[in-house]
N, C-alpha and C positions, 0 to 999 in steps of 0.2 A: 482544398481543405480549409482555406481561409474563410473565416466567417461562420464556422460551425457554432460559435458561442456568442454571436452578435447580440448585444443587449442583455445577456444573461449575467447574473451575479454568481460567481464561483468562489466558494469558501474552501480553503485548504488548511487543515490543522497541521501544525508542525511544518509550516511552509517557509520558515525563515532560511532554511538551508537544505542541501541534499535533494532527494527526489521531490519533496514538496515544493521547493523553490523552482525546480524545472517544470513541474506540473502547472503551477500558477503562471509562470512566465509564458508557457506555450498557450495556455487558455486565453491570456490577455492578448497575445499575438493573433488569436483567432476571434477577437472581438469582445471578450468578456470584461466585466468589471471585477477585478480580483480583490479578495479579502483574505488575509492570512491571520490565523489565530495561533500564537506561539508564545511560550514563556521567554524565548530568546529573541534577540534582535538580529536582523539580517546584516551581513557585512556590508552589502551594498543594496539599499532599497531599490526595488524595481519600479519603474514608471508605470502608472496605471494600477498599482497595488496599494491597498490600505492595510496597515499592520495594526493589529489589536492585541495587546498583551493579555493572554488568557491561559489559565491552567485548566486543561480539559477534564481533570479529575474532580474539579470543584463545580458542583451543579449550579451554585449561585453565580459563579463567574461565567459559566456557559450561558445562563439565562441573561446576564447583562450583555454578553456578546451579541446574542440574537436580538435583544432590544435595541442595541446600538445599530446593528445592521438594518433593522426595520426602519429606524429613523433616518439613516443616511442613504442606504441603497434601496430600501423598500422591501427587502426580503431576500431569500436565497433560492436559486434555481438548481445549483449543483453543490453538493457537499462531498468533499474528499476527506475521509478519516485517515489521516496519515501520521498523526502524532504518535511517537513511540520512543522507548528507551530499551537498553539491553543491559543485563547483568548476567554474569556467567558463574556457575558453581554447581557442584553435585547436590542432588536433592537432600541427602542426609546432613549436609553441612551448610545449606543455604540459610542465611539469616531470614527469619519469617517476615520482618518488616520490609526488607528489600524485595523478597519474593512478591509480597502483596503490592508494593509500589509498581512493579513491572506490570502486573495484571491490571491494577487500577488505571494506569496510564493508557494501555491499549484497549482493554475491554470496557471499563467504565467510561473512559473518554469517548469511545465509539457510541456507547449507549446514550450518554448525556447529549452529545452533539446531534445524533440521529433523531432522538426524541424531539428536540427543539426544531430541527430542520423539517421534520414531517409536518409539524404545525404550520411552519412558514410556507411549505410547498402546498399544503392543503388549500391555503388561501390563494395560491397562485395557480391552482388547478393542475399541478404536476411538477415533476422535477426528477432528479437523478442523484442517488447516493452511491458512492464507490468507496469500499474499504480497501486500504492497503494492508493486506494480510501477509502471509509468507509461506513458502514451502515448509518452513519449520512446523507448521500446523498439519502437515501431511506426512512427513517422514521424521525419523528420530535423529535429533542433533544433541548429543550428550552435553550436559552442562547448561542447557537452555530451557529448563523445565517451565518456568513461569512464562517466558516469551512464547514457547511452543503452545502451551495450554491456552494462552490468551488469543493467539492467532487462530487456533482451531475453533475456539469459541466465536471469534469474529465471523468466521465463515459460516458457522451454524446460525448465528444471529442474522446474517445476510439472508439466508433462506427464509427464516421466520418472518422477517420484516417484509421481504418481497411479496409474500403471500398476503400479509396484512394490508399492504398499501397499494396493491396492484390496481384496485378499482378506483383509486384516487388519481391515477395517472402518474404514479411515482414508481420508478424502477430502482432496484437495489441489487448491486453486484459487488464482486470483490476481485482483486488482482492478487495473486500469490507470487511475488518475486522470488527468484533464487538469489544467489550471491551477486551483489552489485557493489561497486566501489563507493559505498556510502560511509558516513561517519561511524555507524555501528559496525560495519565490516572492518573499517580501518582500525577501530578499537580492538577487534578480535585479532587482527594481524599483529598489532603492537603487543598485545598481552600473550600471544602465542597460542590462543585457542583456535585460531584459523591459520593453517599452513598452506600457502598458495601452491607450493610445489606438489603437495598431495591432493589439493583441491581440484586443480585444473584437469587432471586426467579423469576425474569423475564426471566432468561435464562434456557430453558428446560434441557440443559446438566449440569446445576448446577455449572458452574465454568467460570472464565474468560479464554480467549484464552491465550496460551503461545506464545512467539515470534517464537518458532519453528513451531507452528500450522500455523502461517501466512507465514513464510518463505517457508514452504513446498508447500503451494498453489502457491505462486509466482514462485518458481522454476519449478513446474510442468508446468505452463503456458509458462514459458520461454524456456522450453526444447522441444525436438522433440517428447516427449510423448504426447504433445498437438499439434502435427503438423497439424491437420485439424480443429483447434479451433481458431477463430478470431472474434473480435468485441463483446466479451462476458464479463460479470462481474460475477465473482465467489464469492458468499457471504460465508464468513467464520466466523460465529457468534454464533455457538452452538444452533441455532434455535431461537435466540432472536427476529429477525425481522419478524418471521412468527407466533409468539405466538398470538393467538386470545383471548381466555378466560384466563385471568391472574389469577383468583382466582377460581379454580375448586373444586367442591365437592369431597369428598374422593372416591366416586364410579366412578368418571371419571379420577382417577389417577392410573397409573401403579405402584403397590407396590409389594414387594416380598411376596410370598405366594399366597393363593387362590385369584382369581379375585373377587373384590367387586361387589355386585349386585345393580342395580338401585332400587330406591324406588318403591314400588308397589302402584298402584292406590287405 
């Protein structure tokens, strides 16, 4: 796998920590020149990564970011739209400004960065864009209306852009993570909106995702290994979003040892 991104410029938004930091670290390990656009600073800057303070909700700031990359790295080969925030509340009580901020960060940030990246990739005769979406855009998570709406819109935008730019040699895909031990999830655990004791039984694989699980899926879609994949959303959630019967009887559960038998009539 080493060398999949040799000589490529990989831009990760929100890459100063969490999943984004793991994505850019792994891309650099595979030969990329890494650029991180984030409003925050990394606790420990990674070798081979250049950090550019950028608010992805500000179109002028994003234009300056891409102009800077053009002058330093020459352009962008891979864009990972990872920047995001979370706020929790019921729809009837949500502060409108906060609701809008969540949507702007995820959806408008993705739009601004993707629009500029397409222009850069057009000049380079190809590239890959990967959105970090969420299963929240596929299933209902109470209290996360703006986050879920924005993530669902990101997946829809992924399909539209994929069709628009396919003939330019640009692929556009998304990854929809389930619960991973990120800052956003830790925030939910701290405020009580996520209860692990009730969450883990809902995940067939019995654990939260690691940041490495998500980064691996993102980098697969960004690489030539996924060269004939575009417009798709890869769900990485341990089976959480496909679980139908949540409380199964013992005889319908796979357990070590002899298979259990169903009850007789």
